[in-house]
N, C-alpha and C positions, 0 to 999 in steps of 0.2 A: 538437550542443554540444563545441568544440574543446577538446580533450584538453589540450594544452598549455595554453591558462589554468586550466585546473584544479589544475595542479601550479606554482603558482606563491607558493604561500602561505608558502611556507616555513615549516612545520610542524617541519623538523627543521635548522636552519637552527645553531642554539644543541647542535645534537649536537656531539657529539666522534665521531672519527674508530671508537673500541671503541663508542662507543656504539650508532652505525649498523650497525656486525657484528653487532651483538648481533642490531639490531632485524631485519637482515637472516633470523638467523638464524631466529626466529619470524616470519617475513614471510606465511604464509596466516594467523596466529591477527590478521592485520590488519583496517581495514578496506578499503575499495577506492581510497576518494583516500585512504587512509593507505599503499598498499601503490604508489599514483602518487606520491608526491610524498617518499616513502623515492628508488625509481628516481630520480628528478631529484636529490636533495641527493649520489648518487654522481655521477650525470652534471657535478653543476655545480663539483663539487670534484675530479671528473677522480679519483679512488679506481677504483685497477685490482684488482678484485676479482670474483672469479666469481658475478655475480647473476642467471645464465641460472633459476632457478629461479624468482626474484620475477617476472624479465619472461615468463615460461612463463606466470604465473600471471595477471598482466597482460594477455596475448596472451587468453587463455583465457576472460577474465572479457570482454574487451571482442567474443569472438565471439559470446558469448554474447546481450550486449545485442544485439547486430545482431539476430542469430535473434529477436530479442523474448524470449526463453526465460523474464526476471526479470516477465513480465504475471505468469505466476502466482503471485507473491509480492501481489500486490492480485486476484488471483481471475480472469484472464483468460487468456486464453491464444490464439496466433494459429496461425492456419495457410495457408500458401503454396498456391497456387492460378496453373495457365496464368497464366490473366487478372487476378489481382491475392491480396490474401490478404483472410482471414475472421477478425475475431475476435468472441467467442465467453465466453462465461462457463464457469470450470470445472465441474466435476461435482465437487469437492472441495469447493470455495466454496459452491456449493445446498447440499451435504450441512451445511456449515456454521454457514452461515444457520438453516436447519429446524432444529439440534440445536439454534440460539441461542433461535428459537424459544418451542421445547418446555423448556429448562432457565429461558425466563424467565418462563415461565409457573406453571410449576411454583413457583418464588421468588418471584414477586407471589401466590400462593395460598395463599404459606405466610403473606407477608408482610401478604395477609387475616386471615389464622386468628388472629395476633399482635397485630392490631386489634384485634379481636370480642372476642377472649379479655382486651383491656388494660379493654374497655369495658365487659365484663361485671363485671369483678373491682371494679371502681367503681360501677353500677347496683346490684350486690349488697347493697352496704354491710357486708358482714363483714372481719374482719381482712383486710391486705393483707401478703404476704410478698413481702417482700423477695428471694425470690431469681425467687418466678415473678415477679413485675413487673419483673427488672432479663431471666431470660426474654424476656418479653412484647415489652420494649420492643425487644430486639433483633431479633426474628420481624419484629413491626410497622416497623421499619427497612426493611426486606428488599424492599419495595412500590417503594420507588424503585430499588434497584439492579434487578429485574424490568425496568421498565419501560426501562433500559439494555438487555437483550439484546432488547426488543423491536425494536431495532433494523436486526436481524435482517428482521424479517418486512416492514419498509421496501425492502430490497435484494429478499427474495424476490419483491415486488414489480415491483419496479423492475427487473428486470434477468430477470424470464420472457419468454422469445422472443426475449432480448436478441441482436443483431447489429449488425458493423461491419465495413466492408466497400467495396474502393473497387476499380471496373470502369468501364472507357471514361474516366476521371480525374475522377471522380463517386465522391462519396461516400455509401454508403446508412445510413443507419443506424436500427434495430428495436428502439423500446425505449418502457417503459410509463411512459405521462404521465395524473397522476389514475386509473391503474387500466387506461386503454387501451394496449394498442398500436398503437402508430404508426409508420411508413416517412418517413422522413425523407428524402430527398433533394437531398443542392446540391452543387454548386464544391468539388475538394479544395483551393479556397481559402482556403476560408469556413471550415474544420480549425485551431486556432489554442490554446497556452497559456497558460495565466496562474496567476499565483499569489495564493494570498486564505487569510488567518490559515493562513499553514503547509501548506496545502494545492498542490497543483501539478494544475488544472482541466486536462483537456479537453473542449474545447468545440466542436461544431458552431453554425454560430454565435452565437444563444444560447442555444441548448440546453447543457446539461454531459450531456457522455457518461461519465467517469467519472473520478476523482480519485486523488493517493496522496501519500506525505509528501515532500514540497518538500527536506527536509535529506539525504533520504536519495540519495546520489549513484548512486547506481545505476540507483535507478526513475525518478531525474528522468532520465537518458541515456537510459531503455527509453522514456521520452512521447519524448524529445527525436526516436529511432529511428522512433518507429513512426509517427507525425508526418511524416517523412521517406520510411516507409516505402511513407505511407499518399499522398505524392504532392508533400505543402509540406515544402517543404523551412525548416528554422527557420536560424536565421543565430546 
């Protein structure tokens, strides 16, 4: 992605010089996109000020994007090798998914207990205690929450044994589809990005590789850098 095109939104066009200087002092608290636009605002107005700290912060983040460091934000890491790169799931992401499944199971079982208690209250025909009713309704509602945590189970299966690599101009992906680990080998030209429902999705032909937040600039640039590194230049 062309960084200059990301700096053209004019987020700070209405700000006074003093307001820009205040933001400069707090630039580390800004998002990456805001840092880029703040730097551009100073350049467009030809304001003479020492913004070496801001520029160093931007340069560091651009270098980290180039090195694919931010792949870890969505659970992956890249290892650079002599004949290409290999992207795998991080141990931390696998552990997080495992914990999510365990927590989800506990929450789900708690919800089942709440449902069973509600049924028992009405079946026994005893006088219903309002406090007990409220507690059991709250517990029963946890069933749906438990299902949300189970998303980690799908990720565990999908990315067990996962790898994405580029060697000799070809992309090789190992990923589970319908619980079966498949190895797919395609030309690098078949690797592309698409945006769908707020997600930025990497696809290898029709196969979904992984996704990130399309609204997050660092993640978006990281995805584009990944494709470039793998051999697919993005305009």
